[in-house]
A tleap script that builds the chain and sets N, CA, C and O, in Angstrom:
source leaprc.protein.ff14SB
mol = sequence {
  NMET ARG ASN PRO ALA ALA LEU ALA THR ARG
  VAL PRO ASP VAL LEU VAL THR GLY ALA ARG
  SER GLY LEU GLY HIE GLN VAL ALA ALA ALA
  CYS ALA ALA GLU GLY LEU ARG VAL TYR ALA
  THR SER ARG GLU ALA ALA ARG ILE PRO ALA
  ALA GLU GLY LEU VAL PRO LEU ALA LEU ASP
  LEU SER THR ALA GLU ALA ALA GLU ARG PHE
  LEU ALA GLU ALA PRO TRP GLU ARG PRO PRO
  ALA LEU LEU VAL CASN
}
set mol.1.N position { 6.681 -18.139 -0.574 }
set mol.1.CA position { 5.938 -18.160 0.651 }
set mol.1.C position { 5.310 -19.536 0.818 }
set mol.1.O position { 4.751 -20.075 -0.137 }
set mol.2.N position { 5.391 -20.104 1.992 }
set mol.2.CA position { 4.869 -21.446 2.199 }
set mol.2.C position { 3.364 -21.508 2.255 }
set mol.2.O position { 2.765 -22.422 1.689 }
set mol.3.N position { 2.729 -20.551 2.930 }
set mol.3.CA position { 1.278 -20.574 3.062 }
set mol.3.C position { 0.734 -19.153 2.922 }
set mol.3.O position { 0.506 -18.478 3.925 }
set mol.4.N position { 0.525 -18.697 1.692 }
set mol.4.CA position { 0.062 -17.323 1.487 }
set mol.4.C position { -1.263 -17.027 2.175 }
set mol.4.O position { -1.472 -15.908 2.643 }
set mol.5.N position { -2.157 -18.001 2.246 }
set mol.5.CA position { -3.455 -17.763 2.887 }
set mol.5.C position { -3.272 -17.448 4.362 }
set mol.5.O position { -4.005 -16.623 4.908 }
set mol.6.N position { -2.317 -18.082 5.013 }
set mol.6.CA position { -2.054 -17.815 6.427 }
set mol.6.C position { -1.549 -16.389 6.609 }
set mol.6.O position { -1.928 -15.721 7.571 }
set mol.7.N position { -0.711 -15.920 5.713 }
set mol.7.CA position { -0.226 -14.543 5.791 }
set mol.7.C position { -1.375 -13.571 5.627 }
set mol.7.O position { -1.452 -12.583 6.358 }
set mol.8.N position { -2.266 -13.825 4.691 }
set mol.8.CA position { -3.390 -12.920 4.438 }
set mol.8.C position { -4.322 -12.825 5.643 }
set mol.8.O position { -4.960 -11.792 5.845 }
set mol.9.N position { -4.410 -13.878 6.441 }
set mol.9.CA position { -5.269 -13.796 7.622 }
set mol.9.C position { -4.583 -13.074 8.768 }
set mol.9.O position { -5.259 -12.486 9.612 }
set mol.10.N position { -3.256 -13.104 8.819 }
set mol.10.CA position { -2.520 -12.416 9.885 }
set mol.10.C position { -2.242 -10.968 9.535 }
set mol.10.O position { -2.292 -10.104 10.410 }
set mol.11.N position { -1.952 -10.687 8.288 }
set mol.11.CA position { -1.582 -9.344 7.837 }
set mol.11.C position { -2.468 -8.994 6.648 }
set mol.11.O position { -2.023 -9.059 5.502 }
set mol.12.N position { -3.726 -8.622 6.914 }
set mol.12.CA position { -4.652 -8.423 5.802 }
set mol.12.C position { -4.382 -7.176 4.967 }
set mol.12.O position { -4.698 -7.155 3.778 }
set mol.13.N position { -3.808 -6.143 5.563 }
set mol.13.CA position { -3.601 -4.878 4.854 }
set mol.13.C position { -2.152 -4.428 4.962 }
set mol.13.O position { -1.525 -4.524 6.016 }
set mol.14.N position { -1.638 -3.933 3.833 }
set mol.14.CA position { -0.260 -3.479 3.753 }
set mol.14.C position { -0.250 -2.082 3.153 }
set mol.14.O position { -1.027 -1.798 2.241 }
set mol.15.N position { 0.611 -1.209 3.646 }
set mol.15.CA position { 0.813 0.124 3.075 }
set mol.15.C position { 2.203 0.143 2.459 }
set mol.15.O position { 3.198 -0.080 3.148 }
set mol.16.N position { 2.268 0.408 1.165 }
set mol.16.CA position { 3.547 0.458 0.455 }
set mol.16.C position { 3.725 1.856 -0.111 }
set mol.16.O position { 2.902 2.322 -0.900 }
set mol.17.N position { 4.798 2.525 0.291 }
set mol.17.CA position { 5.090 3.845 -0.271 }
set mol.17.C position { 5.966 3.667 -1.515 }
set mol.17.O position { 6.662 2.661 -1.657 }
set mol.18.N position { 5.922 4.642 -2.401 }
set mol.18.CA position { 6.729 4.574 -3.619 }
set mol.18.C position { 6.319 3.440 -4.535 }
set mol.18.O position { 7.169 2.816 -5.171 }
set mol.19.N position { 5.016 3.163 -4.612 }
set mol.19.CA position { 4.528 2.003 -5.356 }
set mol.19.C position { 4.299 2.267 -6.842 }
set mol.19.O position { 3.785 1.394 -7.541 }
set mol.20.N position { 4.664 3.433 -7.337 }
set mol.20.CA position { 4.441 3.746 -8.744 }
set mol.20.C position { 5.357 2.946 -9.656 }
set mol.20.O position { 4.956 2.558 -10.754 }
set mol.21.N position { 6.593 2.694 -9.207 }
set mol.21.CA position { 7.535 1.987 -10.075 }
set mol.21.C position { 8.634 1.341 -9.230 }
set mol.21.O position { 8.682 1.499 -8.010 }
set mol.22.N position { 9.492 0.627 -9.902 }
set mol.22.CA position { 10.665 0.055 -9.259 }
set mol.22.C position { 10.337 -0.952 -8.166 }
set mol.22.O position { 9.348 -1.681 -8.241 }
set mol.23.N position { 11.187 -0.972 -7.157 }
set mol.23.CA position { 11.051 -1.933 -6.077 }
set mol.23.C position { 9.732 -1.758 -5.326 }
set mol.23.O position { 9.110 -2.748 -4.942 }
set mol.24.N position { 9.299 -0.523 -5.111 }
set mol.24.CA position { 8.033 -0.286 -4.425 }
set mol.24.C position { 6.872 -0.932 -5.151 }
set mol.24.O position { 6.005 -1.543 -4.526 }
set mol.25.N position { 6.850 -0.801 -6.481 }
set mol.25.CA position { 5.770 -1.428 -7.257 }
set mol.25.C position { 5.880 -2.945 -7.210 }
set mol.25.O position { 4.864 -3.632 -7.101 }
set mol.26.N position { 7.082 -3.473 -7.289 }
set mol.26.CA position { 7.265 -4.923 -7.249 }
set mol.26.C position { 6.796 -5.506 -5.911 }
set mol.26.O position { 6.157 -6.557 -5.879 }
set mol.27.N position { 7.117 -4.821 -4.812 }
set mol.27.CA position { 6.677 -5.285 -3.494 }
set mol.27.C position { 5.155 -5.224 -3.396 }
set mol.27.O position { 4.524 -6.165 -2.917 }
set mol.28.N position { 4.569 -4.121 -3.849 }
set mol.28.CA position { 3.115 -3.965 -3.810 }
set mol.28.C position { 2.432 -5.057 -4.630 }
set mol.28.O position { 1.462 -5.659 -4.171 }
set mol.29.N position { 2.925 -5.316 -5.827 }
set mol.29.CA position { 2.328 -6.337 -6.692 }
set mol.29.C position { 2.487 -7.733 -6.088 }
set mol.29.O position { 1.568 -8.547 -6.175 }
set mol.30.N position { 3.628 -8.016 -5.483 }
set mol.30.CA position { 3.853 -9.327 -4.877 }
set mol.30.C position { 2.923 -9.542 -3.685 }
set mol.30.O position { 2.370 -10.630 -3.516 }
set mol.31.N position { 2.750 -8.517 -2.865 }
set mol.31.CA position { 1.838 -8.631 -1.719 }
set mol.31.C position { 0.402 -8.833 -2.195 }
set mol.31.O position { -0.324 -9.657 -1.639 }
set mol.32.N position { -0.007 -8.093 -3.209 }
set mol.32.CA position { -1.359 -8.242 -3.754 }
set mol.32.C position { -1.552 -9.647 -4.330 }
set mol.32.O position { -2.621 -10.238 -4.180 }
set mol.33.N position { -0.525 -10.179 -4.984 }
set mol.33.CA position { -0.612 -11.523 -5.557 }
set mol.33.C position { -0.770 -12.585 -4.469 }
set mol.33.O position { -1.291 -13.668 -4.732 }
set mol.34.N position { -0.325 -12.282 -3.256 }
set mol.34.CA position { -0.472 -13.212 -2.131 }
set mol.34.C position { -1.828 -13.072 -1.444 }
set mol.34.O position { -2.099 -13.755 -0.456 }
set mol.35.N position { -2.678 -12.189 -1.964 }
set mol.35.CA position { -4.016 -12.048 -1.418 }
set mol.35.C position { -4.181 -10.936 -0.394 }
set mol.35.O position { -5.230 -10.827 0.242 }
set mol.36.N position { -3.159 -10.116 -0.232 }
set mol.36.CA position { -3.241 -9.007 0.709 }
set mol.36.C position { -3.877 -7.794 0.049 }
set mol.36.O position { -3.750 -7.609 -1.161 }
set mol.37.N position { -4.554 -6.976 0.824 }
set mol.37.CA position { -5.031 -5.683 0.322 }
set mol.37.C position { -3.862 -4.722 0.481 }
set mol.37.O position { -3.323 -4.562 1.576 }
set mol.38.N position { -3.475 -4.086 -0.615 }
set mol.38.CA position { -2.301 -3.219 -0.611 }
set mol.38.C position { -2.720 -1.781 -0.885 }
set mol.38.O position { -3.261 -1.475 -1.948 }
set mol.39.N position { -2.468 -0.910 0.071 }
set mol.39.CA position { -2.641 0.522 -0.134 }
set mol.39.C position { -1.331 0.999 -0.744 }
set mol.39.O position { -0.335 1.191 -0.048 }
set mol.40.N position { -1.354 1.184 -2.049 }
set mol.40.CA position { -0.166 1.538 -2.816 }
set mol.40.C position { -0.113 3.056 -2.969 }
set mol.40.O position { -1.038 3.659 -3.513 }
set mol.41.N position { 0.961 3.670 -2.492 }
set mol.41.CA position { 1.023 5.123 -2.511 }
set mol.41.C position { 2.129 5.651 -3.407 }
set mol.41.O position { 3.155 5.011 -3.639 }
set mol.42.N position { 1.866 6.842 -3.892 }
set mol.42.CA position { 2.810 7.595 -4.714 }
set mol.42.C position { 2.356 9.046 -4.668 }
set mol.42.O position { 1.215 9.331 -4.304 }
set mol.43.N position { 3.226 9.946 -5.030 }
set mol.43.CA position { 2.807 11.353 -5.073 }
set mol.43.C position { 1.636 11.543 -6.019 }
set mol.43.O position { 0.779 12.397 -5.790 }
set mol.44.N position { 1.597 10.745 -7.085 }
set mol.44.CA position { 0.507 10.812 -8.066 }
set mol.44.C position { -0.137 9.432 -8.169 }
set mol.44.O position { 0.364 8.553 -8.871 }
set mol.45.N position { -1.244 9.253 -7.465 }
set mol.45.CA position { -1.900 7.944 -7.422 }
set mol.45.C position { -2.317 7.453 -8.809 }
set mol.45.O position { -2.311 6.250 -9.070 }
set mol.46.N position { -2.673 8.366 -9.680 }
set mol.46.CA position { -3.122 7.979 -11.021 }
set mol.46.C position { -2.017 7.298 -11.830 }
set mol.46.O position { -2.305 6.626 -12.821 }
set mol.47.N position { -0.763 7.462 -11.422 }
set mol.47.CA position { 0.352 6.862 -12.164 }
set mol.47.C position { 0.749 5.483 -11.638 }
set mol.47.O position { 1.674 4.864 -12.163 }
set mol.48.N position { 0.057 5.001 -10.608 }
set mol.48.CA position { 0.335 3.653 -10.093 }
set mol.48.C position { -0.315 2.651 -11.035 }
set mol.48.O position { -1.519 2.731 -11.278 }
set mol.49.N position { 0.459 1.707 -11.573 }
set mol.49.CA position { -0.137 0.719 -12.483 }
set mol.49.C position { -1.251 -0.066 -11.790 }
set mol.49.O position { -1.098 -0.505 -10.650 }
set mol.50.N position { -2.349 -0.232 -12.479 }
set mol.50.CA position { -3.505 -0.942 -11.917 }
set mol.50.C position { -3.192 -2.427 -11.772 }
set mol.50.O position { -2.544 -3.032 -12.626 }
set mol.51.N position { -3.664 -2.994 -10.675 }
set mol.51.CA position { -3.541 -4.428 -10.449 }
set mol.51.C position { -4.581 -4.831 -9.409 }
set mol.51.O position { -4.921 -4.045 -8.524 }
set mol.52.N position { -5.081 -6.050 -9.520 }
set mol.52.CA position { -6.063 -6.530 -8.556 }
set mol.52.C position { -5.447 -6.536 -7.164 }
set mol.52.O position { -4.329 -7.017 -6.974 }
set mol.53.N position { -6.175 -6.004 -6.197 }
set mol.53.CA position { -5.697 -5.963 -4.821 }
set mol.53.C position { -4.994 -4.687 -4.441 }
set mol.53.O position { -4.737 -4.448 -3.261 }
set mol.54.N position { -4.671 -3.845 -5.436 }
set mol.54.CA position { -4.011 -2.569 -5.145 }
set mol.54.C position { -5.044 -1.458 -4.998 }
set mol.54.O position { -5.953 -1.329 -5.818 }
set mol.55.N position { -4.897 -0.668 -3.959 }
set mol.55.CA position { -5.722 0.520 -3.744 }
set mol.55.C position { -4.781 1.710 -3.887 }
set mol.55.O position { -4.026 2.003 -2.959 }
set mol.56.N position { -4.804 2.407 -5.032 }
set mol.56.CA position { -3.873 3.519 -5.232 }
set mol.56.C position { -4.281 4.752 -4.416 }
set mol.56.O position { -5.445 5.154 -4.413 }
set mol.57.N position { -3.307 5.335 -3.732 }
set mol.57.CA position { -3.547 6.525 -2.923 }
set mol.57.C position { -2.424 7.533 -3.145 }
set mol.57.O position { -1.259 7.161 -3.284 }
set mol.58.N position { -2.788 8.807 -3.177 }
set mol.58.CA position { -1.781 9.864 -3.285 }
set mol.58.C position { -1.174 10.111 -1.910 }
set mol.58.O position { -1.896 10.264 -0.924 }
set mol.59.N position { 0.145 10.148 -1.848 }
set mol.59.CA position { 0.846 10.423 -0.598 }
set mol.59.C position { 2.113 11.191 -0.903 }
set mol.59.O position { 2.993 10.709 -1.616 }
set mol.60.N position { 2.197 12.388 -0.355 }
set mol.60.CA position { 3.387 13.229 -0.497 }
set mol.60.C position { 3.959 13.414 0.898 }
set mol.60.O position { 3.332 14.053 1.744 }
set mol.61.N position { 5.132 12.868 1.147 }
set mol.61.CA position { 5.742 12.938 2.465 }
set mol.61.C position { 6.729 14.100 2.601 }
set mol.61.O position { 7.577 14.094 3.494 }
set mol.62.N position { 6.621 15.094 1.720 }
set mol.62.CA position { 7.587 16.195 1.756 }
set mol.62.C position { 7.362 17.147 2.929 }
set mol.62.O position { 8.268 17.894 3.298 }
set mol.63.N position { 6.162 17.129 3.521 }
set mol.63.CA position { 5.902 17.965 4.690 }
set mol.63.C position { 5.140 17.162 5.744 }
set mol.63.O position { 4.417 16.219 5.420 }
set mol.64.N position { 5.310 17.544 6.986 }
set mol.64.CA position { 4.588 16.875 8.068 }
set mol.64.C position { 3.088 17.084 7.909 }
set mol.64.O position { 2.303 16.186 8.216 }
set mol.65.N position { 2.683 18.252 7.435 }
set mol.65.CA position { 1.260 18.541 7.261 }
set mol.65.C position { 0.632 17.604 6.231 }
set mol.65.O position { -0.487 17.128 6.425 }
set mol.66.N position { 1.337 17.341 5.155 }
set mol.66.CA position { 0.817 16.441 4.121 }
set mol.66.C position { 0.661 15.025 4.675 }
set mol.66.O position { -0.330 14.353 4.390 }
set mol.67.N position { 1.625 14.575 5.456 }
set mol.67.CA position { 1.544 13.243 6.050 }
set mol.67.C position { 0.383 13.159 7.035 }
set mol.67.O position { -0.342 12.164 7.053 }
set mol.68.N position { 0.201 14.181 7.845 }
set mol.68.CA position { -0.911 14.208 8.801 }
set mol.68.C position { -2.251 14.215 8.084 }
set mol.68.O position { -3.192 13.548 8.513 }
set mol.69.N position { -2.342 14.971 6.985 }
set mol.69.CA position { -3.578 15.020 6.202 }
set mol.69.C position { -3.877 13.644 5.602 }
set mol.69.O position { -5.029 13.209 5.594 }
set mol.70.N position { -2.858 12.966 5.106 }
set mol.70.CA position { -3.033 11.630 4.550 }
set mol.70.C position { -3.612 10.692 5.607 }
set mol.70.O position { -4.569 9.968 5.334 }
set mol.71.N position { -3.042 10.701 6.801 }
set mol.71.CA position { -3.525 9.823 7.869 }
set mol.71.C position { -4.953 10.159 8.286 }
set mol.71.O position { -5.746 9.267 8.586 }
set mol.72.N position { -5.273 11.441 8.303 }
set mol.72.CA position { -6.625 11.861 8.691 }
set mol.72.C position { -7.672 11.441 7.659 }
set mol.72.O position { -8.826 11.201 8.014 }
set mol.73.N position { -7.282 11.351 6.392 }
set mol.73.CA position { -8.210 11.024 5.308 }
set mol.73.C position { -8.080 9.583 4.823 }
set mol.73.O position { -8.714 9.207 3.837 }
set mol.74.N position { -7.279 8.780 5.492 }
set mol.74.CA position { -7.022 7.410 5.058 }
set mol.74.C position { -8.316 6.608 4.967 }
set mol.74.O position { -9.208 6.779 5.797 }
set mol.75.N position { -8.428 5.731 3.963 }
set mol.75.CA position { -9.682 5.006 3.716 }
set mol.75.C position { -9.888 3.754 4.556 }
set mol.75.O position { -10.933 3.115 4.434 }
set mol.76.N position { -8.949 3.383 5.392 }
set mol.76.CA position { -9.081 2.139 6.136 }
set mol.76.C position { -9.777 2.347 7.476 }
set mol.76.O position { -9.751 3.430 8.060 }
set mol.77.N position { -10.408 1.250 7.945 }
set mol.77.CA position { -11.051 1.269 9.259 }
set mol.77.C position { -10.018 1.098 10.358 }
set mol.77.O position { -10.125 1.706 11.423 }
set mol.78.N position { -9.028 0.276 10.098 }
set mol.78.CA position { -7.909 0.115 11.031 }
set mol.78.C position { -6.623 0.225 10.226 }
set mol.78.O position { -6.604 -0.149 9.053 }
set mol.79.N position { -5.564 0.722 10.816 }
set mol.79.CA position { -4.316 0.907 10.054 }
set mol.79.C position { -3.775 -0.413 9.515 }
set mol.79.O position { -3.981 -1.465 10.120 }
set mol.80.N position { -3.091 -0.360 8.390 }
set mol.80.CA position { -2.464 -1.562 7.857 }
set mol.80.C position { -1.507 -2.167 8.884 }
set mol.80.O position { -0.911 -1.448 9.686 }
set mol.81.N position { -1.366 -3.481 8.854 }
set mol.81.CA position { -0.512 -4.184 9.808 }
set mol.81.C position { 0.954 -4.142 9.418 }
set mol.81.O position { 1.819 -4.466 10.232 }
set mol.82.N position { 1.246 -3.748 8.184 }
set mol.82.CA position { 2.615 -3.769 7.692 }
set mol.82.C position { 2.850 -2.539 6.824 }
set mol.82.O position { 2.022 -2.194 5.981 }
set mol.83.N position { 3.994 -1.879 7.039 }
set mol.83.CA position { 4.401 -0.733 6.235 }
set mol.83.C position { 5.689 -1.093 5.506 }
set mol.83.O position { 6.654 -1.552 6.118 }
set mol.84.N position { 5.695 -0.880 4.190 }
set mol.84.CA position { 6.905 -1.088 3.394 }
set mol.84.C position { 7.252 0.267 2.793 }
set mol.84.O position { 6.498 0.817 1.990 }
set mol.85.N position { 8.399 0.793 3.192 }
set mol.85.CA position { 8.814 2.120 2.730 }
set mol.85.C position { 10.107 1.993 1.962 }
set mol.85.O position { 10.639 2.992 1.479 }
savepdb mol mol.pdb
quit
C-alpha cells in the first residue's frame, strides 16, 4: 500500500467474516496492520486470534434471524465502510 494512513482516514472500519483462520484471518490482520479498525467475525469469536486493531465478534450467517440479530446488536456507531466476505 502506498499510503496506509490515507486509507485509514477514508475507510476507518472494516468488517471481515470468517476471520478465525485462513484467508479471512490474513485479510483481517493485514487491514489491522494498516491502522484500520477491523470487526473480525466468526461463529465463535473466542477462537479469533488476538491482534491489535481486531474487534472479535460472533457472527453466524446460517439463518436470516441470526444475521438480523447481529446487525441489531452491532457495536459500531456507523456501519463499517468495507465488507470482506
